[in-house]
ROTORPA-218702 format. One record per residue: x, y, z of N, C-alpha, C in turn; residue in one letter. Coordinates in Angstrom, 3 decimals. Example, Ala and Ser with C-alpha at 12.3 -4.5 7.8 and 13.67 -1.06 7.14 Angstrom:
+----------+----------+----------+----------+----------+----------+----------+----------+----------+----+
!      nxx !      nyy !      nzz !     caxx !     cayy !     cazz !      cxx !      cyy !      czz ! aa !
+----------+----------+----------+----------+----------+----------+----------+----------+----------+----+
!   13.190 !   -5.690 !    7.800 !   12.300 !   -4.500 !    7.800 !   13.200 !   -3.300 !    7.800 !  A !
!   12.850 !   -2.250 !    7.080 !   13.670 !   -1.060 !    7.140 !   12.900 !    0.030 !    7.870 !  S !
+----------+----------+----------+----------+----------+----------+----------+----------+----------+----+
! end
This chain:
+----------+----------+----------+----------+----------+----------+----------+----------+----------+----+
!      nxx !      nyy !      nzz !     caxx !     cayy !     cazz !      cxx !      cyy !      czz ! aa !
+----------+----------+----------+----------+----------+----------+----------+----------+----------+----+
!  177.605 !   74.409 !  301.353 !  178.844 !   75.139 !  300.867 !  178.536 !   76.332 !  300.074 !  M !
!  177.463 !   75.992 !  298.884 !  177.139 !   76.914 !  297.993 !  176.295 !   78.216 !  298.802 !  K !
!  175.835 !   77.616 !  299.860 !  174.888 !   78.741 !  300.496 !  176.057 !   79.734 !  301.307 !  R !
!  177.200 !   79.225 !  301.611 !  178.162 !   79.892 !  302.424 !  178.954 !   80.779 !  301.261 !  R !
!  179.055 !   80.163 !  300.185 !  179.902 !   81.353 !  299.182 !  178.829 !   82.181 !  298.790 !  L !
!  177.769 !   81.907 !  298.869 !  176.590 !   83.195 !  298.099 !  176.567 !   84.209 !  299.045 !  L !
!  176.393 !   83.472 !  300.683 !  176.540 !   84.580 !  301.743 !  177.747 !   85.434 !  301.729 !  L !
!  178.859 !   84.911 !  301.448 !  180.173 !   85.849 !  301.424 !  180.476 !   86.702 !  300.574 !  S !
!  179.699 !   86.451 !  299.357 !  179.818 !   87.127 !  298.449 !  178.935 !   88.358 !  298.231 !  S !
!  178.070 !   88.127 !  298.992 !  176.703 !   89.226 !  299.331 !  177.327 !   90.314 !  300.122 !  L !
!  178.144 !   89.532 !  301.327 !  178.807 !   90.401 !  302.342 !  180.005 !   91.420 !  301.616 !  L !
!  180.601 !   90.894 !  300.705 !  181.485 !   91.391 !  300.151 !  181.141 !   92.559 !  299.035 !  A !
!  179.721 !   92.342 !  298.787 !  179.452 !   93.145 !  297.662 !  179.187 !   94.676 !  298.061 !  A !
!  179.622 !   95.687 !  297.240 !  179.288 !   97.227 !  297.696 !  177.902 !   97.385 !  298.194 !  P !
!  177.784 !   98.081 !  298.819 !  176.351 !   98.559 !  299.402 !  175.707 !   99.317 !  298.335 !  L !
!  174.522 !   99.192 !  298.229 !  173.979 !   99.647 !  297.221 !  173.157 !  101.088 !  297.626 !  A !
!  173.459 !  101.914 !  296.605 !  173.118 !  103.353 !  297.037 !  171.236 !  103.322 !  297.272 !  A !
!  170.748 !  104.187 !  298.329 !  169.648 !  103.830 !  298.934 !  168.395 !  104.798 !  297.996 !  R !
!  168.770 !  105.768 !  297.966 !  167.825 !  107.025 !  297.491 !  167.883 !  107.207 !  295.892 !  A !
!  166.910 !  107.891 !  295.464 !  166.775 !  107.904 !  294.032 !  164.995 !  108.399 !  293.950 !  G !
!  164.271 !  108.345 !  294.769 !  162.878 !  108.403 !  294.694 !  162.572 !  109.614 !  295.251 !  A !
!  163.503 !  110.239 !  295.500 !  162.913 !  111.966 !  295.646 !  162.132 !  112.463 !  294.956 !  Q !
!  161.069 !  113.224 !  295.103 !  159.774 !  113.330 !  294.288 !  160.272 !  115.017 !  294.075 !  V !
!  160.189 !  115.250 !  292.592 !  160.607 !  116.637 !  291.745 !  159.047 !  117.520 !  292.204 !  E !
!  159.001 !  118.184 !  293.072 !  157.736 !  118.937 !  293.485 !  157.885 !  120.302 !  292.706 !  E !
!  156.310 !  120.953 !  292.379 !  156.770 !  122.476 !  292.340 !  156.943 !  123.314 !  293.536 !  P !
!  157.771 !  124.125 !  293.264 !  158.436 !  125.018 !  294.560 !  157.545 !  126.582 !  294.164 !  L !
!  157.110 !  127.220 !  295.025 !  156.932 !  128.745 !  295.044 !  157.458 !  129.255 !  294.859 !  A !
!  157.814 !  130.271 !  294.186 !  159.189 !  131.236 !  293.839 !  159.944 !  131.478 !  295.237 !  D !
!  159.014 !  132.025 !  296.102 !  159.958 !  132.480 !  297.441 !  160.569 !  131.189 !  297.996 !  S !
!  160.074 !  130.289 !  298.013 !  160.535 !  129.061 !  298.534 !  161.988 !  128.718 !  297.702 !  M !
!  161.547 !  128.470 !  296.259 !  163.007 !  128.199 !  295.266 !  164.048 !  129.350 !  295.720 !  R !
!  163.537 !  130.612 !  295.825 !  164.829 !  131.657 !  296.047 !  165.409 !  131.470 !  297.625 !  S !
!  164.404 !  130.853 !  298.520 !  165.240 !  130.812 !  299.872 !  165.861 !  129.768 !  299.817 !  A !
!  165.644 !  128.516 !  298.856 !  166.737 !  127.198 !  298.869 !  167.845 !  127.598 !  298.223 !  L !
!  167.741 !  128.403 !  297.212 !  168.472 !  128.507 !  296.284 !  169.770 !  129.492 !  297.214 !  T !
!  169.163 !  130.441 !  298.065 !  170.187 !  130.976 !  298.751 !  170.681 !  130.412 !  299.650 !  A !
!  170.374 !  129.521 !  300.251 !  170.680 !  128.431 !  301.170 !  171.999 !  127.651 !  300.460 !  S !
!  171.879 !  127.218 !  299.537 !  172.957 !  126.600 !  298.308 !  173.933 !  127.417 !  298.158 !  I !
!  173.849 !  128.808 !  298.035 !  174.625 !  129.380 !  297.257 !  175.294 !  130.190 !  298.503 !  A !
!  175.043 !  130.340 !  299.432 !  176.009 !  130.863 !  300.569 !  177.479 !  130.653 !  300.647 !  Q !
!  178.337 !  131.388 !  300.482 !  179.767 !  130.774 !  300.505 !  180.221 !  130.736 !  302.100 !  A !
!  180.889 !  129.779 !  302.474 !  180.958 !  129.668 !  304.125 !  182.142 !  128.514 !  304.098 !  A !
!  183.402 !  128.749 !  304.700 !  184.390 !  127.549 !  304.917 !  183.438 !  126.418 !  305.676 !  P !
!  183.818 !  125.121 !  305.486 !  183.366 !  124.247 !  306.396 !  183.854 !  124.179 !  307.746 !  P !
!  184.968 !  124.676 !  307.816 !  185.757 !  124.522 !  309.259 !  185.438 !  125.375 !  309.944 !  R !
!  184.588 !  124.556 !  311.457 !  183.884 !  125.391 !  312.137 !  184.681 !  126.158 !  312.833 !  P !
!  184.011 !  127.570 !  313.357 !  184.997 !  128.737 !  313.957 !  184.166 !  128.905 !  315.389 !  K !
!  184.980 !  129.108 !  316.530 !  184.616 !  129.425 !  317.760 !  185.185 !  130.474 !  317.921 !  F !
!  184.247 !  131.630 !  319.242 !  184.929 !  132.628 !  319.715 !  185.703 !  132.483 !  320.655 !  E !
!  186.492 !  133.245 !  321.194 !  187.538 !  133.055 !  322.254 !  186.730 !  132.499 !  323.281 !  A !
!  185.289 !  133.119 !  323.420 !  184.635 !  132.958 !  325.039 !  184.051 !  131.475 !  324.896 !  S !
!  183.850 !  130.617 !  323.575 !  183.163 !  129.805 !  323.408 !  183.937 !  128.380 !  323.887 !  Q !
!  184.757 !  128.517 !  324.813 !  185.798 !  127.295 !  324.991 !  185.295 !  125.966 !  325.592 !  V !
!  183.945 !  125.925 !  325.751 !  183.069 !  124.856 !  326.377 !  182.607 !  124.157 !  325.102 !  E !
!  181.998 !  125.069 !  323.913 !  181.329 !  124.601 !  322.693 !  182.696 !  123.888 !  321.865 !  E !
!  184.037 !  124.614 !  321.965 !  184.952 !  124.225 !  321.085 !  185.547 !  122.842 !  321.624 !  R !
!  185.658 !  122.489 !  322.921 !  185.799 !  121.437 !  323.319 !  184.914 !  120.339 !  323.070 !  M !
!  183.867 !  120.602 !  322.964 !  182.693 !  119.556 !  323.084 !  182.852 !  118.914 !  321.386 !  A !
!  183.154 !  120.075 !  320.385 !  183.296 !  119.790 !  319.170 !  184.568 !  118.836 !  319.251 !  Y !
!  185.497 !  119.107 !  319.604 !  186.826 !  118.396 !  319.518 !  186.441 !  117.056 !  319.914 !  L !
!  185.904 !  117.069 !  321.221 !  185.635 !  115.641 !  321.461 !  184.620 !  114.772 !  320.646 !  R !
!  183.848 !  115.464 !  320.058 !  182.950 !  114.795 !  318.905 !  183.870 !  114.440 !  318.009 !  W !
!  184.656 !  115.306 !  317.550 !  185.494 !  115.062 !  316.136 !  186.438 !  113.997 !  316.244 !  L !
!  186.805 !  113.697 !  317.538 !  187.754 !  112.414 !  317.723 !  187.061 !  111.257 !  317.905 !  G !
!  186.020 !  111.236 !  318.732 !  185.238 !  110.023 !  318.827 !  184.546 !  109.561 !  317.179 !  A !
!  184.243 !  110.402 !  316.557 !  183.659 !  110.264 !  315.108 !  184.821 !  109.840 !  314.303 !  M !
!  185.936 !  110.315 !  314.468 !  186.950 !  110.253 !  313.583 !  187.236 !  108.831 !  313.935 !  S !
!  187.268 !  107.964 !  315.108 !  187.721 !  106.827 !  315.381 !  186.645 !  105.931 !  314.756 !  E !
!  185.634 !  106.139 !  314.982 !  184.264 !  105.086 !  314.423 !  184.298 !  104.974 !  312.771 !  R !
!  184.988 !  106.165 !  312.429 !  184.849 !  106.183 !  310.772 !  186.004 !  105.498 !  310.371 !  L !
!  187.117 !  105.246 !  310.838 !  188.331 !  104.846 !  310.450 !  188.252 !  103.939 !  309.782 !  K !
!  187.373 !  102.857 !  309.999 !  187.307 !  101.456 !  308.962 !  186.869 !  101.733 !  307.827 !  K !
!  185.925 !  102.965 !  307.561 !  185.238 !  103.183 !  306.299 !  186.041 !  104.335 !  305.343 !  R !
!  186.873 !  104.969 !  306.258 !  187.676 !  106.103 !  305.721 !  189.161 !  106.169 !  306.282 !  K !
!  190.024 !  105.434 !  305.570 !  191.318 !  105.184 !  306.199 !  192.152 !  106.113 !  306.358 !  S !
!  191.946 !  107.291 !  305.496 !  193.167 !  108.497 !  305.311 !  192.574 !  109.292 !  306.533 !  E !
!  193.410 !  109.744 !  306.981 !  193.076 !  110.436 !  308.251 !  192.590 !  112.028 !  307.832 !  T !
!  193.198 !  112.784 !  307.009 !  193.235 !  113.951 !  306.620 !  191.668 !  114.203 !  305.763 !  Q !
!  191.437 !  113.142 !  304.894 !  189.988 !  113.130 !  304.347 !  189.033 !  112.689 !  305.363 !  I !
!  189.378 !  111.657 !  306.350 !  188.303 !  111.392 !  307.195 !  188.067 !  112.920 !  307.947 !  R !
!  188.845 !  113.557 !  308.599 !  188.662 !  114.562 !  309.251 !  188.120 !  115.965 !  308.237 !  I !
!  188.324 !  116.099 !  307.196 !  187.730 !  116.955 !  306.219 !  186.213 !  116.624 !  306.363 !  E !
!  185.817 !  115.178 !  306.029 !  184.412 !  115.014 !  305.822 !  183.786 !  115.301 !  307.126 !  F !
!  184.197 !  114.920 !  307.987 !  183.647 !  114.974 !  309.738 !  183.246 !  116.623 !  309.687 !  L !
!  184.739 !  117.325 !  309.361 !  184.404 !  118.792 !  309.845 !  183.105 !  119.212 !  308.819 !  E !
!  182.876 !  118.769 !  307.766 !  182.041 !  119.200 !  306.840 !  180.912 !  118.967 !  307.254 !  T !
!  180.280 !  117.519 !  307.556 !  179.223 !  117.061 !  308.086 !  178.523 !  117.818 !  308.896 !  V !
!  179.368 !  118.336 !  310.246 !  179.362 !  119.023 !  311.466 !  178.894 !  120.499 !  311.053 !  W !
!  179.402 !  121.038 !  309.984 !  179.281 !  122.404 !  309.824 !  178.051 !  122.311 !  309.180 !  Y !
!  177.859 !  121.681 !  307.753 !  176.566 !  121.521 !  307.115 !  175.382 !  121.442 !  307.957 !  E !
!  175.546 !  120.082 !  308.975 !  174.292 !  119.697 !  309.589 !  173.949 !  121.161 !  310.737 !  A !
!  174.755 !  121.445 !  311.478 !  174.734 !  122.680 !  312.370 !  174.009 !  123.779 !  311.604 !  K !
!  174.527 !  124.218 !  310.599 !  174.020 !  125.109 !  309.583 !  172.660 !  125.033 !  309.026 !  R !
!  172.281 !  123.720 !  308.819 !  171.013 !  123.352 !  308.361 !  169.948 !  123.414 !  309.566 !  A !
!  170.599 !  123.189 !  311.030 !  169.648 !  123.121 !  311.905 !  169.315 !  121.602 !  312.090 !  G !
!  170.182 !  120.707 !  311.687 !  170.004 !  119.396 !  312.197 !  171.446 !  118.908 !  312.961 !  L !
!  170.805 !  117.580 !  313.431 !  172.180 !  116.727 !  314.363 !  173.045 !  116.121 !  313.304 !  E !
!  174.334 !  116.196 !  313.618 !  175.440 !  115.477 !  312.889 !  175.151 !  114.163 !  313.069 !  P !
!  174.558 !  113.652 !  314.121 !  174.595 !  112.128 !  314.159 !  173.634 !  111.772 !  313.325 !  S !
!  172.677 !  112.318 !  312.872 !  171.368 !  112.403 !  311.828 !  171.897 !  111.901 !  310.599 !  L !
!  172.898 !  113.422 !  310.055 !  173.069 !  113.451 !  308.954 !  174.251 !  112.025 !  308.730 !  V !
!  174.989 !  111.879 !  309.801 !  176.006 !  110.673 !  309.562 !  175.046 !  109.455 !  309.370 !  L !
!  173.842 !  109.196 !  310.247 !  172.988 !  108.090 !  309.971 !  172.782 !  108.133 !  308.808 !  G !
!  172.117 !  109.205 !  307.987 !  171.438 !  109.268 !  306.702 !  172.580 !  108.696 !  305.663 !  L !
!  173.631 !  109.267 !  305.632 !  174.841 !  108.910 !  304.825 !  174.927 !  107.613 !  304.811 !  V !
!  175.142 !  106.874 !  306.060 !  175.507 !  105.617 !  306.407 !  174.554 !  104.670 !  305.567 !  Q !
!  173.205 !  105.159 !  305.437 !  172.030 !  104.271 !  304.848 !  172.116 !  104.702 !  303.382 !  V !
!  172.468 !  105.833 !  302.923 !  172.243 !  106.318 !  301.601 !  173.455 !  105.555 !  300.706 !  E !
!  174.395 !  106.031 !  301.078 !  175.583 !  105.570 !  300.326 !  176.728 !  104.713 !  300.828 !  S !
!  176.783 !  104.269 !  302.010 !  177.672 !  103.656 !  302.437 !  179.049 !  104.588 !  302.960 !  G !
!  178.820 !  105.764 !  303.091 !  180.168 !  106.505 !  303.074 !  180.783 !  106.903 !  301.648 !  F !
!  180.412 !  106.546 !  300.601 !  180.688 !  106.310 !  299.616 !  180.561 !  107.898 !  298.659 !  R !
!  181.806 !  108.205 !  298.314 !  181.478 !  109.671 !  297.882 !  180.851 !  109.958 !  296.386 !  K !
!  181.050 !  108.723 !  295.479 !  180.967 !  108.552 !  294.093 !  179.510 !  107.743 !  293.996 !  Y !
!  178.942 !  107.186 !  295.165 !  177.557 !  106.402 !  294.802 !  176.900 !  107.370 !  294.234 !  A !
!  176.361 !  106.000 !  293.153 !  175.049 !  106.497 !  292.038 !  173.903 !  105.457 !  292.194 !  I !
!  172.855 !  106.104 !  292.577 !  171.550 !  105.172 !  292.596 !  171.321 !  104.579 !  291.435 !  S !
!  170.016 !  103.830 !  291.203 !  169.521 !  103.274 !  290.243 !  168.837 !  104.520 !  289.208 !  I !
!  168.208 !  105.454 !  290.062 !  167.564 !  106.457 !  289.778 !  168.363 !  107.631 !  289.337 !  A !
!  169.757 !  107.358 !  289.546 !  170.631 !  108.651 !  289.543 !  171.043 !  109.432 !  290.323 !  G !
!  170.610 !  109.269 !  291.736 !  170.897 !  110.222 !  293.150 !  172.318 !  109.847 !  293.176 !  A !
!  172.730 !  111.060 !  293.469 !  174.695 !  110.901 !  293.326 !  175.102 !  111.402 !  294.914 !  R !
!  176.079 !  110.815 !  295.251 !  177.046 !  111.292 !  296.195 !  176.753 !  111.003 !  297.603 !  G !
!  177.153 !  111.489 !  298.458 !  177.430 !  110.923 !  299.886 !  175.562 !  110.522 !  300.269 !  Y !
!  175.051 !  111.639 !  300.058 !  173.561 !  111.871 !  300.711 !  172.578 !  111.777 !  299.384 !  M !
!  173.247 !  111.270 !  298.366 !  172.318 !  110.699 !  297.259 !  171.289 !  111.711 !  296.858 !  Q !
!  171.593 !  112.680 !  296.332 !  171.071 !  113.885 !  295.922 !  170.442 !  114.157 !  294.478 !  V !
!  169.202 !  113.796 !  294.351 !  168.773 !  113.661 !  292.698 !  169.184 !  114.901 !  291.920 !  M !
!  169.659 !  114.937 !  290.783 !  170.196 !  115.775 !  289.745 !  169.325 !  116.992 !  289.298 !  P !
!  167.872 !  116.534 !  289.607 !  167.015 !  117.609 !  289.012 !  167.012 !  118.936 !  290.313 !  F !
!  167.633 !  118.575 !  291.699 !  167.990 !  119.693 !  292.748 !  168.969 !  120.760 !  291.884 !  W !
!  170.023 !  120.268 !  291.296 !  170.813 !  120.902 !  290.807 !  170.327 !  122.115 !  289.926 !  A !
!  169.476 !  121.740 !  289.202 !  168.526 !  122.846 !  288.257 !  167.636 !  123.568 !  289.176 !  K !
!  166.900 !  122.853 !  289.990 !  166.011 !  123.713 !  290.893 !  166.398 !  124.358 !  291.584 !  L !
!  167.533 !  124.355 !  292.368 !  168.056 !  125.446 !  293.405 !  169.274 !  125.896 !  293.366 !  I !
!  170.328 !  125.035 !  292.218 !  171.870 !  125.368 !  292.398 !  171.926 !  125.931 !  290.828 !  G !
!  173.147 !  125.760 !  290.169 !  173.648 !  126.257 !  288.951 !  173.197 !  125.428 !  287.788 !  D !
!  172.597 !  124.300 !  288.219 !  172.232 !  123.456 !  287.121 !  173.534 !  122.278 !  286.795 !  G !
!  174.452 !  122.265 !  287.326 !  175.604 !  121.495 !  286.811 !  175.641 !  120.222 !  288.235 !  D !
!  174.994 !  119.289 !  287.573 !  174.904 !  118.179 !  288.465 !  176.302 !  117.438 !  289.097 !  A !
!  177.217 !  117.978 !  288.163 !  178.515 !  117.032 !  288.412 !  178.712 !  117.800 !  289.738 !  A !
!  178.503 !  118.796 !  290.247 !  178.994 !  119.362 !  291.683 !  178.453 !  118.469 !  292.869 !  R !
!  177.530 !  117.542 !  292.406 !  177.114 !  116.710 !  293.679 !  177.846 !  115.689 !  293.932 !  L !
!  178.933 !  115.551 !  292.945 !  180.124 !  114.629 !  293.579 !  180.889 !  115.319 !  294.712 !  F !
!  180.943 !  116.800 !  294.700 !  181.912 !  117.486 !  295.474 !  181.365 !  117.287 !  296.954 !  H !
!  182.226 !  116.871 !  297.452 !  182.232 !  116.960 !  299.089 !  181.052 !  117.682 !  299.770 !  M !
!  181.609 !  118.891 !  299.742 !  180.771 !  120.089 !  300.470 !  179.639 !  120.333 !  299.662 !  Q !
!  179.761 !  120.419 !  298.592 !  178.106 !  120.835 !  297.919 !  177.227 !  119.489 !  298.153 !  S !
!  177.590 !  118.670 !  298.063 !  176.611 !  117.324 !  298.319 !  176.038 !  117.263 !  299.743 !  N !
!  177.050 !  117.415 !  300.811 !  176.581 !  117.509 !  302.154 !  175.921 !  118.916 !  302.167 !  L !
!  175.771 !  119.948 !  301.618 !  175.262 !  121.329 !  301.636 !  173.934 !  121.144 !  300.989 !  R !
!  173.528 !  120.293 !  299.799 !  172.258 !  120.096 !  299.148 !  171.707 !  118.940 !  300.154 !  F !
!  172.406 !  118.012 !  300.550 !  171.305 !  116.956 !  301.372 !  170.926 !  117.671 !  302.462 !  G !
!  171.675 !  118.451 !  303.235 !  171.125 !  118.671 !  304.337 !  170.223 !  120.145 !  304.226 !  C !
!  170.271 !  121.142 !  303.337 !  169.265 !  121.892 !  302.827 !  168.017 !  121.362 !  302.511 !  V !
!  167.819 !  120.252 !  301.703 !  166.827 !  119.437 !  301.320 !  166.063 !  118.798 !  302.316 !  I !
!  166.931 !  118.295 !  303.281 !  166.192 !  117.448 !  304.547 !  165.689 !  118.608 !  305.543 !  L !
!  166.311 !  119.711 !  305.615 !  165.688 !  120.837 !  306.227 !  164.385 !  121.238 !  305.590 !  R !
!  164.458 !  121.308 !  304.401 !  163.267 !  121.704 !  303.699 !  162.105 !  120.910 !  303.935 !  H !
!  162.420 !  119.630 !  303.872 !  161.573 !  118.479 !  304.228 !  160.847 !  118.622 !  305.423 !  Y !
!  161.890 !  118.706 !  306.582 !  161.428 !  118.831 !  307.871 !  160.403 !  120.190 !  307.978 !  L !
!  160.795 !  121.206 !  307.462 !  160.075 !  122.288 !  307.718 !  158.436 !  122.006 !  307.076 !  D !
!  158.371 !  121.261 !  305.786 !  157.192 !  121.022 !  305.280 !  156.420 !  120.197 !  306.153 !  L !
!  157.056 !  118.938 !  306.738 !  156.220 !  118.220 !  307.662 !  156.429 !  118.917 !  309.160 !  E !
!  156.466 !  120.165 !  309.201 !  156.241 !  120.729 !  310.326 !  156.987 !  119.887 !  312.015 !  K !
!  158.378 !  119.698 !  311.303 !  159.081 !  119.188 !  312.410 !  159.082 !  117.437 !  312.681 !  G !
!  158.102 !  117.041 !  312.027 !  158.101 !  115.308 !  311.734 !  159.114 !  114.944 !  311.289 !  D !
!  160.315 !  114.337 !  311.773 !  161.138 !  113.549 !  311.195 !  160.847 !  112.338 !  310.269 !  L !
!  159.857 !  111.455 !  311.027 !  159.674 !  110.534 !  310.476 !  159.239 !  110.784 !  309.217 !  F !
!  158.550 !  111.728 !  308.701 !  157.871 !  112.122 !  307.288 !  158.816 !  112.888 !  306.746 !  L !
!  159.665 !  113.627 !  307.516 !  160.587 !  114.358 !  306.428 !  161.553 !  113.285 !  305.855 !  A !
!  162.051 !  112.189 !  306.724 !  162.825 !  111.156 !  305.910 !  162.143 !  110.530 !  304.837 !  L !
!  160.722 !  110.061 !  305.255 !  160.165 !  109.413 !  304.092 !  160.095 !  110.314 !  302.677 !  G !
!  160.027 !  111.512 !  303.076 !  159.898 !  112.493 !  301.818 !  161.314 !  112.464 !  301.325 !  R !
!  162.506 !  112.288 !  301.898 !  163.927 !  112.421 !  301.228 !  163.901 !  111.176 !  300.626 !  Y !
!  163.536 !  110.023 !  300.961 !  163.631 !  108.959 !  300.191 !  162.425 !  108.352 !  299.234 !  N !
!  161.649 !  109.476 !  299.066 !  160.283 !  109.107 !  298.564 !  159.510 !  108.074 !  298.508 !  G !
!  159.456 !  107.864 !  299.949 !  158.723 !  106.611 !  300.570 !  157.579 !  107.134 !  301.897 !  S !
!  157.317 !  108.460 !  301.717 !  156.737 !  108.721 !  302.663 !  155.338 !  108.052 !  303.488 !  R !
!  155.642 !  108.042 !  304.634 !  154.342 !  107.308 !  305.489 !  155.085 !  105.805 !  305.703 !  G !
!  155.866 !  105.415 !  305.094 !  156.228 !  104.035 !  305.497 !  157.473 !  103.688 !  306.120 !  R !
!  157.536 !  102.905 !  307.104 !  158.543 !  103.217 !  307.955 !  159.933 !  102.558 !  307.467 !  P !
!  160.245 !  101.644 !  306.920 !  161.236 !  101.048 !  306.473 !  162.578 !  101.963 !  306.566 !  E !
!  162.420 !  103.017 !  305.524 !  163.685 !  104.031 !  305.648 !  163.816 !  104.937 !  306.657 !  Y !
!  162.964 !  105.579 !  307.280 !  163.022 !  106.151 !  308.459 !  163.637 !  105.359 !  309.517 !  P !
!  163.127 !  104.158 !  309.664 !  163.598 !  103.118 !  310.663 !  165.049 !  102.960 !  310.504 !  N !
!  165.481 !  102.743 !  309.489 !  166.888 !  102.232 !  308.893 !  167.776 !  103.513 !  309.553 !  A !
!  167.444 !  104.641 !  309.041 !  167.976 !  105.998 !  309.383 !  168.159 !  106.105 !  310.751 !  V !
!  167.070 !  106.223 !  311.528 !  167.024 !  106.127 !  312.731 !  168.047 !  105.056 !  313.694 !  F !
!  167.998 !  103.818 !  313.202 !  168.773 !  102.774 !  313.620 !  170.463 !  103.185 !  313.434 !  A !
!  170.650 !  103.725 !  312.173 !  172.134 !  104.206 !  311.924 !  172.553 !  105.451 !  312.749 !  A !
!  171.562 !  106.372 !  312.895 !  171.858 !  107.668 !  313.580 !  172.491 !  107.252 !  315.337 !  R !
!  171.796 !  106.115 !  315.755 !  172.492 !  105.668 !  317.000 !  173.669 !  105.435 !  317.027 !  R !
!  174.395 !  104.581 !  315.736 !  175.659 !  104.341 !  315.715 !  176.863 !  105.331 !  316.125 !  Q !
!  176.021 !  106.768 !  315.875 !  176.607 !  108.071 !  315.962 !  176.706 !  108.831 !  317.018 !  W !
!  175.976 !  108.328 !  317.624 !  175.925 !  109.169 !  319.222 !  176.726 !  109.092 !  320.221 !  L !
!  176.985 !  110.259 !  321.001 !  178.028 !  110.268 !  321.831 !  177.429 !  109.636 !  323.053 !  L !
!  178.172 !  108.987 !  324.039 !  177.669 !  108.287 !  325.408 !  176.867 !  109.322 !  325.910 !  P !
!  175.535 !  109.096 !  326.319 !  174.849 !  109.956 !  327.080 !  173.901 !  110.819 !  326.161 !  G !
!  174.205 !  110.798 !  324.862 !  173.077 !  111.389 !  323.937 !  171.787 !  110.449 !  323.583 !  E !
!  170.662 !  110.850 !  323.164 !  169.552 !  110.243 !  322.722 !  169.237 !  110.491 !  321.499 !  K !
+----------+----------+----------+----------+----------+----------+----------+----------+----------+----+
! end
């Protein structure tokens, strides 16, 4: 009986925020400038398609509908859910990442909780460490709780790590989590990513 109560209480407990071990590394001035520009570029998160991009627009709408249905249990309000997914898609594509990868990372990092904070102080959906706000942002770490800001920072940082690791996603995810070379975190993200793939995707 006690074991059953303990198990049910653990299942009911909120998911712990995972990240927080991202390492603050020295950046060359050119790299800092490039990352700062990536963060600062103002653009609306809602994807736009040219009149000739009918297939691309339809593929996006199919993705949006499928992901919205899957995310419904975690985000019940339709407008908030759609805005979140539009922003994930936009920021992932902008950084040259798969939206399914970003959704998997968000699932592992914060359990889709906007105001998640790790023990080390990492913040928001993608658990961005506050030092990034000083390093490449305007210094306001509170902005990391803003949906688009957090997703933009997270995608830009993951893209930066992917470039550092010459396209090796396993090592880039390890850097993102501060556990480079260890399999637990990348494997967790890869497993979560599979839940956000459309039928036929690998």
